[in-house]
Each structure stands twice: as structure tokens, then as C-alpha cells.
N, C-alpha and C positions, 0 to 999 in steps of 0.2 A: 657440436660446440666442443671448443677445446678448452684444456684446462691447462692455465699457467701454473708450473710445477716450481715454484719459488718455496722450495720446503723449510729451509730451516737456517736461513742465513739472518741473523737477529740482528743485524744493522738497522737502528730505529730511524735512520735519516732517510726521507724520501730520496729516490732515485739514487740510493747508494749502490756502488760496484758488487757485483757477486748474486746477480739476480740468475744466474743459471743454477739448474737444478742440482742439488747435491749429488743425486744419484747418477747424473749423468758425467760426471766429472771423471778424470782417469783412475784406474783401480786404487782402490787405497785398502788394502788387507786389514790394518789395525781398526779403521773405522767399521769394517765390516764385520769383525771379528767380535769386539767388545759388545754391543747390542745383546748378542744372545748370551753372553756370560751374565752380564747383569741381570737380563730375564730370568735365566734357571735360578739365580741366587735368591731374589724374590719372590719367584712363584712356586719353586718346587715344593714346599709343604702343602699348599693348596691343592698342587696337582696329585700328590699321593690320594688325598681325600677325594678329590673328583674321582679317580681310577677305581677306588675301593667302593664309591655310591654307585657307578656304574656298573661293576663287577658283581657284587653281594647285594642280592635283594633284601638282607636281612636289615639294611640300613633304613631306617626311615627317613632321614634328613642330614644335613649338613653336620649339627651339633652331635648327634648319635653317633657319628662315624669318628668324628673329633674324640669324644669321650671315651668312646670304645678304644680308639686306637692307643691315647695316652695312658687308659688305664692298663692296656696289656703291654705295650712297647714302651712307653715314656716318650720323650722328645724325639729318641733315634730312629722308632717309627715312622714318623713324617720325612724321613731322609733315605729311607730304603732306595738304592738304587741309583743315589746321586751322583757316586763320582764319575760313571759313564757318560751321563749327559755333560757334566762339567768339562771332561775332556774332549768331547767331540762337538759339543757346541760351536767351539770356533770356528770349525771347519764347515758346519752346517749354516751357521750362519753368513758366512763369508760367501759361501756358494750362493746362498739366497740372494742375498741385497746384492751380491756380484750379477748373478744373472738377470736379476731384475734391471740392473741398470745398464748392462751391455745389450740385453734384449730391446729395450726402450729407444736406446742409441743408435741400434742397427735399424729399428723400425722407421725411425725418424728420418735417419740418411736414406732409407728408402723411399719414404713416401714424400718427403719434404725435400731432400736434397742435402740436408746437414742435420748433424746429431745433436746441434742444440736449437734446434727448431721447437716451438711449443707442441709438445703431443695432445693429441685428440684424447677425450676418455675412453675411447677402445682401446687406444696402443697401449693406456695406461693399465687398462684390465687385462689384455692379452699378455703383457708382460709380466703382470701380477701372476696369473695363472702359471705361465712358463716355469716361474721361479718357484712355484708351489710343488710343481710337478717333477722337477730335477732334485728338490730337497727330499722327495719321498726315499729314493734310490740310496741317498747317504743315511738317512734318520730310521729307516723300517727296522733293521737288525738292533740298533739301541733302544728301540721302543719296547721291542720284543723283551729284551732284558730287562727294561725300567717296568714295564708292567707286570711281569713276573716277579720279579722283586718286591714290589710294592703289595702283590696280593698274595704271594705264599704265606704268608702267618695266619691270615684269615683261613686259607685253605686248611693249614694245619688245625687250627682251633675247630672248624668245622669237623674234622677227622675225628678229632678228640671227642668231640662232642658225640657224633655217631656211634663210635666204640664203646663210650661209657653208657650210652641208652642200652646198646645190645649186649652188654655184660649182663651175667646172672649173678645176682648176689650170693657169695658164698656162704655156705652154711656155718662153718666154723673159720676162726681168723686165719688170715694168711699174711704171709709177708708184703708189705706195700709193693706195687705193681713197679717195675723200672719205668723210667720216663721213655715217653714215646720217640720215636726217630726223630733226629734233628732236621733242619731246615735242608731242601733237595739242592738251593743255591747257596753258595758259600760266596757269592760276589759276583759282580757283574761280568767279569771274564769268565769266571768258572759257569755261570749260566750260558753265557754266549756258545764257550765249547761243548757245553751239555746238550744244549739245543741243537747244535750242528752235527753232534756225533750221533743222537736219537733221532732226529726228524731231518737231518738233512739241511741243504741249501734254501728247500721251500719252507722249514720252520723259521729261519731267520727272516723270511721276508713273509711271516704269516700275517695276515691283515692287510696287505700291503694295498689292495684293490679298494678297500674300504679308505686306507692312508691316502691314496690318489684321489677319490672323490672328496675327501675332507680337505687335503690342503690345496687342491687346483683352484677351486672356486673361493676357498676362504681367504687366501693370498691375492686372488685377483679382486674381491671385496676391500681386503686391508689397505692395498695400496691405492685402490681408488678413492675409499673413501677417506683415507689420509689427504690425497691430492685436493679434493673438493672440501673438506673442511678446513685445510689451512689455509686455502685461497680465501675462504668465506669469515676465517677470523684475522684475515690480515688488517690492521688499524687504516681507517680513511686516510689517503695521504701519504701511506707507505708503501714501499714495494715487497715488504716481507712481514710476516707473522713474529710477534715477539715471543720471549720463552713463555708466557702464559698461552700464547696461541699454538705453539708447540705441543705442550703438555696436554691439553685436553683436545688437540687434533690426534695426537698419537693414541691416548687413552680410548676416545671413542672409536676410534678404527680398530682398536682391540677387540673391544666389547661388539661390534657390528660383526668383524669376522668369526668371532666365535661361537656369536647368536646363528651365524650360518651353517658353522662347523659342527657343533654339536650333537645333530643326530648321527652322522657318520663317525663322529668320535666314538660314542656309545658301542658301536658295533664295531670298531676297531678295536677298542679295549677288550671286549668280549671275544672277539677270535684271536687276540694274542694271549689273554689269560687262558684261553682253552688249549691246553696240553699239558697241564699238571695233572696226571692222573688220566681217566675215560675222556676221549674226547666227545663232545656233544654235539658242536657244529660242523655242517658239511662244507660249509664256503659263506660267502657275504649273504646270498639271499635267503639260505635257511635260516642263517642267524636273525637275519631282520625279519623275517616271517615267524619264527617260534618267539622272538622275545616279544612282538607285538602281540601275538596269539595269548602268550603265558602273563603279560603285564599289565597289555592295553598299549595305545600309539602315546600314552605318557612317557613311556619307558625311553623313548627316543630323546626325550629332552632332561633325561636325569642328570645333573651336574650343570644344567644351563645356568642356574644363577650364581652357582659358584665359579664357573668359568668366566662370566663377567665380571663378578668381583675381583677376580683374580687377574684379567686381561687389562682393566684400565690402569692400575699401578704398575703392573709389569711392560706395559708398553709405552707408557710415560718414561719410565728409565730407558727402554731400548731406543726412543726415539733422540732421548738427549743424550743417552751415552754416544750413540752415533754422531749426532754433531760435533760434541765434543773432541771425539776421537778426530773427526775429518779436519776440525779447526786445528788440532794439535798437530796433524799430518802435514797440513799446508804450512803452518809455521816451520817446521822442519826442514821441509822440501823447500822453502821462499828463499 
């Protein structure tokens, strides 16, 4: 069966022009970049909580992590490492949406003779999978820096606690000890430079195997579920979904994609955080086996509820921003 990809043209009149899929239109860099920026702005604090839950066994739940982060680092702690994703998300979003659009156009041209033909579900799935794979090569270094900046405060607390427990109480009063060493990384660029110097190029792409497995099938799920839901939510007698349909379809697509991606996201986060001190994991399989053996199969779904709660509003914003930018670009080029 083929899916009619009439994604986000909000004209309520039946038979109105503009039934071509938005993602099959000629390249539109502003419309490709804006969704990623909006998504980061909405979801980054919850992303920090998600990463810490996945990498720190001490947290018993979402609220425990939020309270602990706020108590020790205040609001700033939820935005550790934000600047680099904000600077690079435009490129990553543009490449992701652009790859999907062009891949789908080429598939339709090859299979049906025209880029404007209605693609089958397999075509949508393959194009989404390709967009996820291409995205990994751009985002892996920034993911490494983001995860390490998000987790280094917890690592410092753990080291201070360990050294405090190991210390022997003095017999007589002594001068207060000097504060421990400061943070290892002083910002995203310093983190990238330090990782590259100490661990080489492999360090910048640490966890990329898990990232490939995460993004490939999650983006395939993302675009396919959006196509199906937007078609199902199109009102009777109309050729396009309305604004509410776009919002619901985008939010649900994000939830389904993260439900599929969470197990590999846990492994990815642990591999990328593993480099601050003694290295614990030898690779993806070793991390997977060790994590499951020590914490049970439930460890693979750490952060699932948070991912799904974060995904709905973020992806509502992503698709609305995409359509808004696309309509603006059309107006300027008209």
C-alpha cells in the first residue's frame, strides 16, 4: 500500500492546491534548519535529566534526578553543554530533513518515473533510515561533548564522596582542606579539543555504533509514523490535515521514534560518558552485556518515560516550525 504524503499544507478547502508532499519540494535551507533549533530549545533540560538517569545508577527516578541537579547546580545545571547543540543543530537538522527529502524524491523518480509520485511505505521507511544514518556522522562529536558536559558534575560529586569516605579523621584540628579540582571540561570547544588530544578521532566518535543503531531505525519509524498519522488525521472531505492534525501527528511520531530508540540511547550515553577517568566498557556489546547483567533488562529502558514525555511537545514544535519556515520561504521566493 502507498501512503499519500500530504504532510503539512494547512489549506482547509477540499481540492486546494499544494497537495505535494512538503519534503519533496526543492531544497529550502531555512525550513530544514528551524525545526532543530526549536526542538533543542524546548527539550534540552529534559535531555540533561535523561542522560544523567541513564548514566548514573544512583538516581531512582526522574524527580530524584531533577531535585538533585537543582540542589547542587541550580537552573544552570540543566543547560550544561547547550551552546554546541544550538550552534550545530541547524546543520544537523538541515542534513536530516534534506537527506530524507532528496532520498525520497530519487526513489520515487527511480520506481515510478516522477519525484512527485506517491511513495509507498517502504520508500518512506528507507528514506527515513538513510537520513538517520547520515545524521550520525555530523552529530557524534557533539553528542560526546554534550554527554560529558552533562555528566561531569555528577562524576565530580561521586569522586568527592569517595575521597571523603576514604579519608581518616584527623586526631587534632587542621586547616580546612582546599577545594577539589575544578571541572575537567570548561566548555564544549574545550571538551572537543581535550577528547581529540587525549583519545584521538576515535574518542570523538565514541558510541557511534550505538548511535547508528539508534538513529537508523528511529528515524525510519519517525517519518513513517508521521506519514501514516497525518493521513489518518486528515478530515473527511479535505486533502490536507489541519493544524491540530499536524500537531498530534508530529508529537505521536516523536513518541514512537523514541520508544524504538531508547535501548540504544542508553548504551550510547554510557559509551560516550565512559572516558572521564578509568574506561569501563570495551565496546557496544560489552556495555550492553555488562549493563544488563548488573542492573537487569530494565536498564535498557531507563529514561523511556522521560523520552516520550519530552518527544511529544518537542516534535510538535519541530513540524510546526518546519511548515512555518517552508511557507515563509515559499512566500519570499514567489
